[in-house]
matplotlib code that plots the C-alpha trace (Angstrom):
import matplotlib.pyplot as plt

x = [-51.7, -48.3, -45.1, -41.8, -38.5, -35.2, -31.8, -29.5, -25.8, -25.8, -22.1, -20.4, -17.8, -15.9, -13.3, -12.8, -10.8, -7.8, -10.1, -11.9, -15.1, -17.0, -19.9, -22.7, -25.9, -29.4, -31.9, -35.6, -37.7, -39.8, -42.9, -43.1, -46.6, -47.7, -46.4, -43.9, -40.3, -37.0, -34.9, -31.2, -29.0, -25.3, -23.3, -19.7, -18.6, -19.1, -22.9, -23.7, -22.1, -24.5, -23.0, -25.1, -28.9, -30.9, -31.3, -35.0, -36.9, -40.7, -42.5]
y = [-11.8, -12.8, -11.3, -11.3, -10.0, -9.7, -9.4, -8.2, -8.6, -10.5, -10.8, -13.8, -13.1, -16.3, -17.2, -20.3, -23.2, -24.7, -26.4, -23.2, -24.2, -22.0, -23.1, -21.1, -21.7, -20.6, -20.4, -20.6, -19.2, -21.8, -19.7, -20.4, -20.7, -23.6, -23.2, -20.4, -20.9, -19.4, -19.4, -18.5, -17.9, -17.8, -15.5, -14.5, -11.2, -9.5, -9.9, -11.3, -14.8, -17.4, -20.5, -23.5, -23.4, -21.7, -23.5, -23.7, -24.8, -24.9, -26.0]
z = [-25.7, -27.2, -25.8, -27.7, -26.5, -28.3, -26.7, -29.4, -28.9, -25.6, -25.4, -23.9, -21.2, -21.7, -24.3, -26.4, -25.0, -26.7, -29.2, -30.2, -28.2, -25.9, -23.7, -22.1, -20.2, -21.0, -18.1, -18.8, -15.9, -14.0, -14.8, -18.6, -20.0, -22.2, -25.7, -24.7, -25.7, -26.5, -29.7, -29.6, -32.7, -32.1, -34.3, -34.6, -33.2, -36.6, -35.8, -39.2, -39.5, -38.0, -36.3, -37.1, -36.6, -33.9, -30.6, -29.8, -26.7, -26.3, -23.2]

ax = plt.figure().add_subplot(projection="3d")
ax.plot(x, y, z, "-o")
ax.set_aspect("equal")
plt.show()
């Protein structure tokens, strides 16, 4: 059985640095089944403007 979850509007609590860059970490649980993964699409605070391409990880 496939399981999918969506976390809409997961706000960052950090601000940009002097160069306009913000960094964040994504933790993938140790118990990830074969072929499971995560895809993250960063957007601006308007919720519509995408920043680059989605970041994807598949085990």
